[in-house]
N, C-alpha and C positions, 0 to 999 in steps of 0.2 A: 506345438505343445500347448495344452490348455493351461492358462494362468488363472489361478483361483482369484475370484473377485471379492473384495471386502468393502462393505459400506461402513464408513465412519460417520457417526452422528454425534455432534457436539456443538454447543452454541458459542464456543470459543474458537475463532478462526486460527489462532496460534496453535492450539492443540491439534486441530485438523491438519494443519500444514506439517507439523512435526510427525504425527502418526502416518500420514500419507507418504511423506518422504521416506521414512524408515521402512514402511511396508513395500513400497515400490523397489527399494534397494534390495529387498529380500525376494523379489520376483513376483509380488502380487500385483494385480490390477486393483485400483482403488476408485471408489465413488465417495462423495461426501454430501452431507446435509447439515444445515444450521438449526433446523427446528424439526419437530416431530411430524408435522403435516407434510413438509417437503420430503422427509425420509420415507414416509409411507408411499408417496407417489413414485419416488425413485425405486423403491423396493418392488412395487408392483410392475414397473416397466422393465427393470433390469434383472430381477431375481438373482441377487448376489449369492455367493457361497457361504458368507458369514457376515454378521452385523456386530460392530463394536458400538455400543449404545449408551450414551450418557443418560442419567436419570433426570437431571434438572434441565428441561428443554422448554422453550416457548411453544405456544399453540397446542402442543400435544406432548405431555411429559413421557419419560421413558417407561414408566410403569404401564401407562395406557397403550403406548405403542407396542410394547412387548406383548401385552394381552391380545391386541388386535392381530398382530402377526401370527400368534399361536392359534388363532381361530382357523387358519387355513394353511399354514406353512410350518414345516419342521426344520427349517434352516437354522443352524446354530446361532445363538445370541450371547455375546459377552457384555455384561452390564458394567458401567463405570459410575462411580459416585465420588463427589468431592468430600464426603464425610464417611467415616467408618461407623456404621450403625448396624448392629446385628439384626434388628428387625427389618431394615431395608434389604439386607442380604437375603434373609429368609423369604421376604415378600417377592423379591426378584426371582428366586429359584422356584417358588411356588407358582409364579405366573408363567413359568416355562423357560426361563433363561438357563443357559448351560453353564454359565460361570459369572463371577462377580469379582471386581477389583476396585479397591478404593484409591483415590488420588491422594498424594502423588504416587505414581508407580514407575517402575523402571521399564524402559522399552524392551530390555532383554527379557524381563518376566512376562510382559504382555505377549511378546513374540513366542515365548515358550508355551503360553496358554493357548494362543491361536493354533499353533502346530498340534498341540494335544487334542483340542476340540476337533480340528479337521481330521486328525488321525482316526478319531472315533467315527466321524462321518464317512470316511473313505473305507472303513473296514468292510471287506467283502467276504471274509473267511466264513465258510459254512461248516457247522459242526458235523461230525461223522454221523450222528443220529439225525435223520431228517425231520422227525416229529417228536413232540412232547405232549403228553396228555395227562391231566390230573383233574378229575371232576369235570366241571364245565370249562376249565381253562385248557386251551389247545394252542400250540405254537408250531407253525410250519417254518422251519429254519431255512428251507430253500427259497420260499417266497417272502421270508421275513414278515410273516403275517401272524398276528395274535388275535384270537377270538375268545370270547366268554359267552357261553350259552348260545353259540352260533352267531353272535354279533361281533364284527371286527372292532378292535380297539386300536385307536391311533396313538402311537407312542413316538416321542422324539428319539433321536439316535441314541442319546445317553440313557434314556429310560429303557430302550430295547436292549442295549448292551448290558445294563445292570440286570434286567430280568433274565437274559440269556445266561449270564454267569451264574446266577442263582439256580436256574433250572438244570443246567448242566452239572451242577453239584448237588442235585436234589437228595435230601436225606442227610446232608452235612450242614454244619453251621460255619459260615465264612466270617472271619473277623472283619472289623472295619478296615484295618490295614490291608488285608487281602483284597477286599473289594475296591478300595481306593487305588491300589497299585494296578490291579487287573483292568478295571473299567476306566479310571481317569488317568492313571499313569503316575510316575514317581514325582511329578511336579505338584501333586495334590496330597501328599502323605500326611499333612497336618490338618486337612479339611474334613474332619469327621462329620461336621454338620451337613456336608454334601450327601453323605450316605443316608442320614436320617431324613433329609428333605426329599430326596428322590425316592426313597422307600415310601414316604407319605404320598407322593405323587402317583406312584405305581398302585398303591393300595386303593386310592380314590378311583382309579380306572378299572381295576380288575376284581376288586373285592365286593362290588355291587352294594356298597353301603353297610356291610356287616360290621357290627360293633366289635366282634371278635374275628380277626383275620383268619381266613381259611387256607390261603395259599402261602403268603409270605409271613413267616414266623420269626419274631424277634426274641433274642436271648439277651436280657439286660447285661450291659457292660461287656458283652462279648461280640455279638454281631447278628447276622440274619441267615435264615435258610428257607428252603422251600420244601414243604411236606408233599408227599405223594399219596393220592387217594384214587379209588376206582372211579 
């Protein structure tokens, strides 16, 4: 049986020891790094299934490491921070992180978040409709391939799951709560900013710089939907 591998990156050996012990007890294989440069080397050599990444790191901080990883990998990243700062949270999500937690956190909550992120990554269900097309936007659900004007768009698993949920309900407006529950899971029902931030990420990738979105339409204080055009 394949054991999911998690890379834990933190400059505090005590935190690494605590997280590694608990993750191993849950059946995960673990790797660890004390600084960003070491983490990058380990990541390239071992290709873990998920990274738990602290922001404040020597040599290469978590922000920069997250950015570099996202240049070539879609492996999920959960960011950790010793302070709760809304700007840091949004920055992490915009850089491509899948989740963000502030210290101190409970091991139970982190475990639930890891399972939720991996659940999205492992999702292999294919919608009954094999293709979606609206203007220049095309989605092949069988190949999990998104193109805009013939050019493939690389999406993280969470971005893809969010886009899929929207297009499968094209013509409808889905509330923030509906999107959080369906895409992220019940562990995230209070994280409304996740919806806004990931919608922003999707629009940057598929709207081709339009000031007025063509595909993903927002309804203030309600939610988002996808319009359909020829």
